[in-house]
N, C-alpha and C positions, 0 to 999 in steps of 0.2 A: 142903898138899895142894891141887891144882887142883880147881876146880869147873867142870864143863862142862855146858852145856845144849844138847841137840840138839832142834831143832824140825823136824818133818817135815810138809811141806805136800803133797808129791807123791802122787798115787794109787799104790797098789801095782802097778798094771798099766799098760802103755803105755810105761814107761821103767824104768830100773833104779835110780832115785834112792832109792826106799824101801829096796830091797835093799842098796844101797851104805851108806845111813845105818845100817841094822841091823848090817851087817857091821862098820862102824867102831865102833859102840857096843859090840859084843861084843869086838872087839879091845882096846878101851880097858879094859873091866872084867876081862878075862882076863890083863892084864899081871901079871908077877911082881913088878915094883917100880914105884914112882911111879904107882900106880893112882889115877886121879882119882875124885872123887865125880861121879856122872853123873845127870842128869835127862833124860827123854825126854818131849816134849810133841807129840802128834799133832793136826794141824789140817786143815781142809779135807777133801779126799778121802782123806787118809792116816788119817782116823779109822776107816775100815773095817779097818785093821790090828788093831784091838782086838777084832775078832770072831773066834771060832774058825773054823778051816777054810781060812784064806787060804793060798795057796801061790804060789810063783814059777813061771816058765815051765818050769823043769826038774823041777817036781814036789816040790821041797823045800818044806817048810811054813814060811811066814813066821811062823805061830803058834809053832813051835818056837823060833824066834829070839827072839820077844817073851817067851816063857816062860823062856828062858835068861837074859834080862835081868832079869826079875822075880825069878828064883831067886838072882841075884847081889845082890838088894836094890835094884835100880834102879827108882825110881818112874816108871811109864809112865802118862801121863794123856791122856785124849781131851778136846778142847775141847768143852765142854757145848753151846755154840751150834752149832758145826759138826756135832756128833753129832745134835743135835736136828733140824737142817735136813735130815739124811739119814735120819731115822726110826730112829736107833740107840739112843735112850735107854732103851727098854723091852726091848732085846735082851740076851741073855746075853753077857757079855764074857769074854775070856780071864782065868783066875784071876790075880790080882795087878794087873790093869789097872783103872783107876778113871776116873771122869769128873772133869775138872778145870775150873777157871774162869779167866777172864782175870785176875782178881786173883792167883791162884796163879802163872800164867805171868809176870805182872809181877814178883812176888817172886822167882821163879826167875831171871829175867833180871837183876834188880838184884844178886843174890847170886853170879851166875856170873862166873868169870874169862874164860871164852870162851863164845860162842854160835855154834853151827853150824846152818845151815839147809839143808835138802834139799827 
């Protein structure tokens, strides 16, 4: 079974890179066969995806997409340093989303067969 790490740096607004990353992640975990093991790590401005109430330009909630990933058992982590720099550490996160560390990202990277960045 393949192990894929998706690292999202891009902010959820101003481009569609976050949306594209989430859509790909969902397509991967919803496969009927050859379903990979998936990790998602949010860095930089993408860390706000871990907060409830985020939505894309069409009004669809990005939160729903993140919740669907966690419902499939996908670990979704926010970079602790990036979240701290944006004042997010004390805020409520979407259920199933957790703060992650650089050490965790390092381990995820070393264990992954593929690393995709957005």
